[in-house]
DOLUM-614823 format. One record per residue: residue in three letters; x, y, z of N, C-alpha, C in turn; chain; residue number from 0. Coordinates in nm, 2 decimals, m for minus. Example, Ala and Ser with C-alpha at 12.3 -4.5 7.8 and 13.67 -1.06 7.14 Angstrom:
- res; n_u; n_v; n_w; ca_u; ca_v; ca_w; c_u; c_v; c_w; chain; n
- ALA; 1.32; m0.57; 0.78; 1.23; m0.45; 0.78; 1.32; m0.33; 0.78; A; 0;
- SER; 1.28; m0.22; 0.71; 1.37; m0.11; 0.71; 1.29; 0.00; 0.79; A; 1;
//
This chain:
- res; n_u; n_v; n_w; ca_u; ca_v; ca_w; c_u; c_v; c_w; chain; n
- MET; 11.02; 8.79; 8.89; 11.08; 8.82; 8.71; 11.21; 8.90; 8.81; A; 0;
- ASN; 11.18; 9.02; 8.89; 11.28; 9.07; 8.89; 11.43; 9.05; 8.99; A; 1;
- ASP; 11.45; 8.87; 9.02; 11.47; 8.84; 9.12; 11.57; 8.73; 8.99; A; 2;
- PHE; 11.49; 8.71; 8.87; 11.53; 8.63; 8.76; 11.63; 8.77; 8.68; A; 3;
- LYS; 11.61; 8.89; 8.64; 11.68; 8.96; 8.61; 11.79; 9.00; 8.67; A; 4;
- ALA; 11.80; 9.00; 8.78; 11.93; 9.04; 8.94; 12.05; 8.92; 8.90; A; 5;
- LEU; 11.96; 8.77; 8.86; 12.05; 8.64; 8.87; 12.12; 8.68; 8.71; A; 6;
- ILE; 12.02; 8.66; 8.60; 12.12; 8.75; 8.46; 12.23; 8.86; 8.50; A; 7;
- LYS; 12.18; 8.94; 8.54; 12.29; 9.05; 8.56; 12.44; 8.99; 8.65; A; 8;
- PHE; 12.38; 8.93; 8.76; 12.51; 8.91; 8.79; 12.57; 8.81; 8.74; A; 9;
- LEU; 12.54; 8.69; 8.66; 12.60; 8.55; 8.56; 12.68; 8.68; 8.47; A; 10;
- ILE; 12.64; 8.76; 8.45; 12.74; 8.88; 8.29; 12.80; 8.93; 8.38; A; 11;
- ASP; 12.79; 8.97; 8.48; 12.88; 9.04; 8.56; 12.98; 9.00; 8.61; A; 12;
- GLY; 12.95; 8.85; 8.64; 13.07; 8.71; 8.69; 13.18; 8.72; 8.60; A; 13;
- LYS; 13.12; 8.69; 8.47; 13.19; 8.64; 8.35; 13.30; 8.77; 8.28; A; 14;
- TYR; 13.22; 8.91; 8.30; 13.35; 9.00; 8.35; 13.41; 9.02; 8.42; A; 15;
- ILE; 13.42; 8.98; 8.51; 13.49; 9.00; 8.65; 13.62; 8.88; 8.62; A; 16;
- LEU; 13.56; 8.76; 8.55; 13.68; 8.69; 8.49; 13.75; 8.69; 8.39; A; 17;
- PHE; 13.68; 8.80; 8.28; 13.80; 8.82; 8.21; 13.89; 8.93; 8.22; A; 18;
- THR; 13.79; 9.01; 8.31; 13.95; 9.10; 8.35; 14.05; 9.06; 8.44; A; 19;
- MET; 13.99; 8.93; 8.53; 14.11; 8.94; 8.60; 14.22; 8.86; 8.52; A; 20;
- LEU; 14.15; 8.77; 8.40; 14.25; 8.71; 8.32; 14.33; 8.84; 8.24; A; 21;
- LEU; 14.26; 8.92; 8.18; 14.35; 9.01; 8.11; 14.47; 9.06; 8.21; A; 22;
- CYS; 14.45; 9.08; 8.35; 14.49; 9.17; 8.42; 14.66; 9.08; 8.43; A; 23;
- LEU; 14.59; 8.96; 8.46; 14.71; 8.86; 8.48; 14.80; 8.82; 8.35; A; 24;
- LEU; 14.73; 8.87; 8.27; 14.79; 8.83; 8.14; 14.87; 9.00; 8.07; A; 25;
- SER; 14.88; 9.10; 8.15; 14.93; 9.18; 8.13; 15.04; 9.24; 8.23; A; 26;
- LEU; 14.99; 9.15; 8.40; 15.16; 9.18; 8.43; 15.26; 9.10; 8.41; A; 27;
- HIS; 15.17; 8.97; 8.32; 15.28; 8.90; 8.25; 15.39; 8.93; 8.19; A; 28;
- ALA; 15.32; 9.00; 8.11; 15.40; 9.06; 7.99; 15.51; 9.18; 8.01; A; 29;
- LEU; 15.45; 9.21; 8.15; 15.53; 9.37; 8.20; 15.69; 9.31; 8.30; A; 30;
- GLU; 15.60; 9.16; 8.32; 15.72; 9.11; 8.35; 15.82; 9.05; 8.35; A; 31;
- SER; 15.81; 9.03; 8.16; 15.93; 8.98; 8.10; 16.01; 9.11; 8.07; A; 32;
- LYS; 15.93; 9.22; 8.04; 16.01; 9.37; 7.96; 16.09; 9.39; 8.11; A; 33;
- TYR; 16.03; 9.42; 8.26; 16.07; 9.48; 8.29; 16.09; 9.44; 8.45; A; 34;
- SER; 16.20; 9.47; 8.49; 16.24; 9.39; 8.72; 16.10; 9.37; 8.72; A; 35;
- ASP; 16.11; 9.26; 8.83; 15.96; 9.28; 8.89; 15.89; 9.42; 8.94; A; 36;
- GLU; 16.01; 9.45; 9.01; 15.93; 9.59; 9.12; 15.91; 9.71; 8.97; A; 37;
- GLU; 16.00; 9.74; 8.86; 15.95; 9.76; 8.74; 15.80; 9.76; 8.71; A; 38;
- ALA; 15.79; 9.66; 8.66; 15.69; 9.56; 8.65; 15.52; 9.59; 8.72; A; 39;
- THR; 15.56; 9.60; 8.86; 15.48; 9.61; 8.95; 15.42; 9.77; 8.97; A; 40;
- ALA; 15.59; 9.83; 8.91; 15.54; 10.06; 8.92; 15.42; 10.07; 8.83; A; 41;
- VAL; 15.49; 10.00; 8.69; 15.41; 10.03; 8.61; 15.27; 9.98; 8.59; A; 42;
- TYR; 15.26; 9.84; 8.64; 15.17; 9.78; 8.66; 15.04; 9.84; 8.70; A; 43;
- ALA; 15.06; 9.94; 8.83; 15.01; 9.98; 8.89; 14.95; 10.12; 8.82; A; 44;
- CYS; 15.01; 10.18; 8.83; 15.01; 10.30; 8.77; 14.93; 10.29; 8.63; A; 45;
- GLU; 14.92; 10.19; 8.57; 14.79; 10.15; 8.42; 14.66; 10.13; 8.51; A; 46;
- LEU; 14.65; 10.06; 8.65; 14.53; 10.04; 8.69; 14.45; 10.12; 8.76; A; 47;
- GLN; 14.52; 10.27; 8.78; 14.55; 10.40; 8.82; 14.47; 10.44; 8.72; A; 48;
- GLN; 14.49; 10.47; 8.62; 14.46; 10.58; 8.49; 14.35; 10.47; 8.43; A; 49;
- GLY; 14.36; 10.33; 8.45; 14.22; 10.29; 8.38; 14.27; 10.27; 8.24; A; 50;
- LYS; 14.34; 10.27; 8.20; 14.39; 10.24; 8.04; 14.56; 10.16; 8.00; A; 51;
- TRP; 14.57; 10.11; 7.91; 14.70; 10.04; 7.93; 14.76; 10.17; 7.85; A; 52;
- ILE; 14.91; 10.18; 7.89; 14.98; 10.24; 7.88; 15.11; 10.24; 7.86; A; 53;
- GLU; 15.20; 10.30; 7.81; 15.37; 10.29; 7.79; 15.44; 10.35; 7.86; A; 54;
- ILE; 15.54; 10.31; 8.01; 15.61; 10.35; 8.02; 15.72; 10.26; 8.03; A; 55;
- GLU; 15.83; 10.39; 7.93; 16.00; 10.35; 7.97; 16.00; 10.30; 8.10; A; 56;
- ARG; 16.15; 10.29; 8.12; 16.28; 10.26; 8.26; 16.27; 10.40; 8.30; A; 57;
- GLY; 16.24; 10.44; 8.39; 16.23; 10.57; 8.50; 16.11; 10.62; 8.44; A; 58;
- GLY; 16.02; 10.58; 8.37; 15.91; 10.70; 8.36; 15.84; 10.65; 8.48; A; 59;
- TYR; 15.73; 10.75; 8.45; 15.67; 10.84; 8.59; 15.51; 10.81; 8.55; A; 60;
- CYS; 15.40; 10.80; 8.67; 15.25; 10.78; 8.65; 15.21; 10.92; 8.65; A; 61;
- ASP; 15.16; 11.02; 8.54; 15.05; 11.14; 8.58; 14.97; 11.14; 8.67; A; 62;
//
């Protein structure tokens, strides 16, 4: 029974992982349309580091 619970947990976690990856790709695409490639990468890295969506204007920095 424990193996079954572990399998269910893995499948659920897997779905969240795929959703998270898709969300990250969409976020990066949105940032790239707003910023140049280098700026978008810096903003995206900053957002990942803080674990939440933050808005950084040009010349902004990561706390």
